[in-house]
C-alpha positions in Angstrom: 166.5 -143.2 -125.8 165.8 -139.6 -125.9 163.9 -138.3 -122.8 160.3 -136.9 -123.5 160.5 -133.1 -123.6 157.2 -132.2 -120.6 156.6 -128.5 -121.9 156.7 -126.1 -118.3 153.8 -124.1 -117.0 153.6 -120.5 -118.7 156.1 -118.9 -116.9 156.1 -115.3 -118.2 157.8 -114.0 -115.3 160.7 -116.2 -115.4 161.2 -116.1 -119.1 161.0 -112.5 -119.5 163.8 -112.0 -116.5 166.2 -114.5 -118.6 165.8 -113.1 -122.3 166.1 -109.8 -120.0 169.5 -111.2 -118.7 170.8 -112.5 -121.6 169.9 -115.8 -121.0 171.7 -116.3 -117.9 170.0 -114.9 -114.5 172.3 -114.7 -111.8 171.0 -115.9 -107.9 171.9 -114.2 -105.0 174.8 -115.8 -102.5 175.3 -116.9 -98.5 172.4 -115.7 -96.9 173.9 -116.5 -93.6 177.2 -116.4 -94.9 176.6 -112.4 -94.8 173.7 -112.1 -92.1 177.5 -113.6 -89.5 179.4 -110.9 -91.6 177.1 -108.4 -89.8 177.4 -109.8 -86.9 174.6 -111.7 -86.3 174.8 -115.0 -83.8 172.8 -118.0 -85.9 174.6 -121.0 -84.6 171.2 -121.8 -84.1 168.7 -125.1 -85.2 166.2 -121.8 -86.8 170.2 -120.9 -88.5 169.5 -117.7 -90.7 165.7 -118.2 -89.8 166.5 -116.4 -86.4 166.7 -113.0 -87.7 163.4 -113.2 -89.1 162.8 -112.7 -85.0 165.0 -111.1 -83.8 166.6 -108.5 -86.5 164.2 -108.5 -89.5 165.9 -105.5 -90.7 169.7 -107.5 -90.8 167.9 -109.7 -93.6 165.9 -106.6 -95.6 169.5 -105.6 -95.4 171.1 -108.4 -96.8 169.3 -108.7 -99.6 169.5 -105.4 -100.5 173.3 -105.7 -100.3 172.3 -109.0 -103.2 170.5 -106.8 -105.6 173.5 -103.4 -105.5 175.7 -107.0 -106.5 173.5 -107.6 -109.2 171.6 -110.8 -108.5 168.4 -111.0 -110.6 166.8 -113.7 -107.9 167.1 -113.1 -104.4 166.0 -116.4 -101.7 164.4 -115.3 -99.1 165.7 -116.3 -95.4 162.7 -119.2 -95.0 165.7 -122.4 -95.6 165.7 -123.5 -92.4 162.0 -121.9 -91.1 160.4 -124.7 -90.1 156.7 -125.1 -88.6 158.0 -127.6 -86.5 160.8 -126.2 -85.3 159.4 -121.8 -84.8 156.7 -124.7 -82.2 160.1 -126.3 -80.6 161.1 -122.4 -79.3 157.3 -122.0 -77.7 156.3 -119.9 -81.0 152.6 -120.0 -81.3 151.1 -121.6 -85.1 149.5 -118.3 -86.3 153.1 -116.7 -85.7 155.1 -118.8 -87.1 153.3 -118.8 -90.2 152.9 -114.5 -90.1 157.3 -115.7 -89.6 157.1 -117.2 -92.3 155.6 -114.4 -94.5 157.9 -111.9 -92.8 160.8 -113.8 -95.2 159.0 -113.4 -98.4 157.6 -109.9 -97.5 161.2 -108.3 -96.6 162.5 -109.6 -99.6 159.5 -108.3 -102.0 159.7 -104.9 -100.1 164.0 -104.7 -100.4 163.4 -105.9 -104.4 160.7 -103.2 -104.7 162.6 -100.6 -103.1 165.7 -101.3 -105.0 164.1 -101.0 -108.3 162.5 -98.2 -107.3 166.0 -96.4 -107.1 167.7 -98.3 -110.0 164.6 -97.9 -112.5 165.0 -94.3 -114.1 168.9 -94.2 -113.2 171.0 -93.8 -117.2 173.0 -96.7 -118.2 170.7 -98.5 -115.1 171.8 -102.2 -116.2 169.8 -103.7 -113.0 166.8 -106.4 -114.4 164.1 -105.9 -111.7 164.1 -109.2 -109.3 162.2 -111.7 -108.6 161.6 -113.9 -105.5 162.4 -117.3 -104.5 160.1 -118.8 -101.7 163.2 -121.0 -100.0 161.7 -124.5 -99.3 164.3 -126.1 -97.1 164.6 -129.7 -97.2 163.5 -131.9 -93.8 167.5 -132.8 -93.1 167.7 -129.0 -92.9 164.9 -128.8 -90.2 167.1 -132.0 -88.3 169.9 -129.6 -88.4 172.1 -132.6 -87.6 173.9 -132.6 -91.6 171.4 -135.4 -93.1 171.0 -133.2 -96.0 174.0 -133.7 -96.9 174.1 -137.7 -96.4 170.2 -137.9 -97.1 169.6 -140.6 -94.4 166.8 -139.8 -92.5 165.9 -142.7 -91.1 163.7 -146.0 -91.0 160.7 -144.3 -90.4 160.7 -141.3 -92.3 158.8 -141.9 -95.8 157.0 -140.7 -98.6 154.3 -139.5 -96.3 155.6 -138.1 -93.3 157.6 -136.0 -95.8 155.2 -134.8 -97.1 153.1 -133.6 -93.9 156.5 -131.4 -93.2 156.5 -129.7 -96.1 152.4 -129.1 -96.5 151.4 -126.2 -94.4 154.9 -124.5 -95.1 154.7 -124.5 -98.9 151.1 -123.4 -98.4 152.1 -120.5 -96.3 155.1 -119.4 -98.5 152.9 -120.0 -101.9 150.1 -117.8 -100.1 152.8 -114.9 -99.3 153.4 -113.8 -102.9 156.7 -115.3 -104.0 157.7 -115.0 -108.0 159.4 -118.6 -107.9 159.5 -120.9 -105.0 163.0 -122.4 -104.2 163.1 -126.6 -102.7 167.0 -126.2 -101.9 169.6 -129.6 -101.0 167.0 -132.1 -102.0 169.2 -135.2 -100.4 167.3 -137.8 -101.8 164.6 -139.6 -104.5 162.3 -139.8 -101.8 162.0 -136.4 -100.6 161.7 -135.0 -104.9 159.3 -136.8 -104.8 157.2 -135.7 -102.1 157.8 -132.2 -103.5 156.5 -132.8 -106.9 153.4 -134.4 -105.7 152.9 -132.1 -103.1 153.2 -129.5 -106.1 150.6 -131.1 -108.0 148.2 -132.1 -104.7 148.2 -128.1 -103.7 148.1 -127.3 -107.6 150.8 -124.8 -107.3 150.9 -122.1 -110.2 154.1 -120.9 -109.2 157.4 -122.0 -111.2 159.2 -123.5 -108.3 162.5 -125.7 -108.9 164.0 -128.3 -107.4 167.8 -128.8 -106.1 169.9 -131.6 -105.3 173.1 -131.4 -103.1 176.1 -133.7 -103.9 179.1 -134.6 -101.4 180.1 -137.0 -104.4 179.7 -135.0 -108.0 178.1 -138.0 -109.3 174.7 -139.2 -106.6 172.7 -137.5 -104.6 173.8 -137.4 -100.7 171.5 -140.5 -100.4 173.5 -143.0 -103.0 171.1 -142.3 -105.0 171.8 -141.6 -108.8 170.7 -138.0 -109.5 169.2 -139.2 -113.4 166.5 -141.7 -111.0 166.3 -138.6 -109.0 165.6 -136.3 -112.1 162.8 -138.6 -113.6 160.7 -138.2 -110.7 160.7 -134.3 -111.6 160.8 -135.0 -115.4 157.5 -136.0 -115.1 156.6 -132.6 -113.7 154.7 -129.6 -115.3 155.3 -127.5 -112.2 158.7 -127.5 -112.0 160.3 -125.8 -114.9 163.8 -125.5 -113.9 166.5 -127.9 -111.7 170.0 -128.2 -110.6 172.2 -128.3 -107.6 173.3 -126.3 -105.0 175.6 -126.1 -101.4 178.2 -128.9 -103.3 181.4 -128.3 -103.8 182.5 -125.7 -107.7 184.6 -128.7 -108.9 181.9 -130.8 -109.2 179.4 -128.6 -111.0 180.8 -128.6 -114.5 180.0 -132.3 -114.6 176.9 -132.2 -113.0 175.9 -129.9 -116.0 177.1 -132.1 -118.9 175.3 -135.1 -116.8 171.8 -132.7 -116.0 172.5 -132.1 -119.8 171.3 -135.7 -120.6 168.6 -136.6 -118.2 166.5 -133.4 -118.6 164.9 -130.6 -120.6 164.1 -128.9 -117.4 166.6 -125.1 -117.2 169.6 -126.1 -115.2 169.9 -124.4 -111.8 173.7 -124.5 -110.4 174.8 -122.4 -107.3 177.6 -123.8 -105.2 178.9 -123.2 -102.0 182.7 -121.4 -102.0 183.9 -125.6 -101.8 184.3 -125.5 -97.3 182.6 -128.6 -95.9 179.9 -128.0 -93.8 180.2 -130.8 -90.7 176.8 -131.2 -89.6 177.7 -132.7 -86.2 180.3 -129.9 -85.0 178.4 -127.1 -86.5 181.4 -125.6 -88.0 183.1 -124.8 -91.8 186.1 -127.4 -92.0 188.8 -126.3 -94.2 189.1 -127.9 -97.2 189.7 -126.7 -101.8 187.8 -123.0 -102.2 186.6 -121.3 -104.9 187.7 -117.3 -105.1 185.5 -115.2 -106.5 188.1 -114.7 -109.5 187.8 -118.0 -109.8 183.4 -117.8 -109.7 183.8 -115.3 -112.6 185.8 -117.9 -114.7 183.6 -120.8 -113.8 180.7 -119.2 -114.1 181.0 -118.5 -118.1 182.2 -121.9 -118.7 178.6 -122.9 -116.7 176.7 -121.3 -119.2 177.9 -122.2 -121.7 177.6 -126.1 -120.9 173.9 -125.4 -120.4 173.5 -123.5 -117.2 170.1 -120.7 -117.1 170.4 -119.6 -113.0 174.1 -119.6 -111.7 174.4 -118.0 -107.5 176.6 -118.8 -104.9 175.0 -120.7 -101.4 176.9 -121.0 -98.4 180.5 -118.6 -98.2 180.1 -116.7 -101.3 179.5 -113.1 -100.8 177.7 -110.0 -102.8 181.6 -109.7 -104.0 181.1 -113.3 -105.2 177.8 -112.3 -106.7 179.0 -109.6 -108.1 181.7 -111.4 -110.3 179.5 -114.0 -111.5 177.4 -110.9 -112.8 180.3 -109.3 -114.3 181.0 -112.5 -115.9 177.9 -113.4 -117.5 176.6 -109.7 -118.3 179.3 -107.8 -118.4 178.2 -105.9 -115.5 180.2 -102.4 -114.5 182.1 -103.6 -111.2 
């Protein structure tokens, strides 16, 4: 039985970007990874959001590095920036909301400065990038690895998840991003919470919702990704769905499955293949993709149907350069 196609709302910026990028846009790579490369100490429940407080200039620097590498979409440093997380550090609600706003402002400033620099260059190969405000899962706030298990406890119901996300969504949407990126969603319930919130808050900014996967078949909760997508397919406010921070070796099969299960744009930005141990807070040795393999796979992923491709944890600007080169033939 065929899927009924849900026509997304007008999304001129995203549509224009895809047209200018030849049908496939490049998303940036691991943000925390690059912060650590520059010496940032972020082994903290706030993770990369800690730099919103301690070193906002470094956040802007990393955005610029990904833009230089060829990213068409840069994702804000708000993945683990939550109001409860900031409040637990003794930060006032006003300052916490200001930090969320800062995450978008830094990305917008970096994008605008970079574009002003390159747009007049002879032979300019860059597109004017879009800014996606990152909205991490409830598990990311818990900082216990539950975004990779999907288990939040029996007391976490739909309304609790909506209450958790609501004000952050409002603040980020009001801060002026081009897109909203719900990331590493591990279960159907949280996907439903995101979809219902977008409707209740009448959000008109185009969104994507990405799941993680630990087996290449299902959401971390064990629920069918098809069932998870069925919740999103009903929404006209989410023009794109996909997978992020899953091992890259899962991506090819998942794109093929998503092609069967949805008519929305498909987004993929896997990690390097290393596995995060949420308990010990470290990356475990495992099969990894090098930048050369990302270059080869990016072409394959696009041919299979992915329209937005990038990297997540443990990928770098070098990875993004390889992906951009593969998809757009950019000179390195």
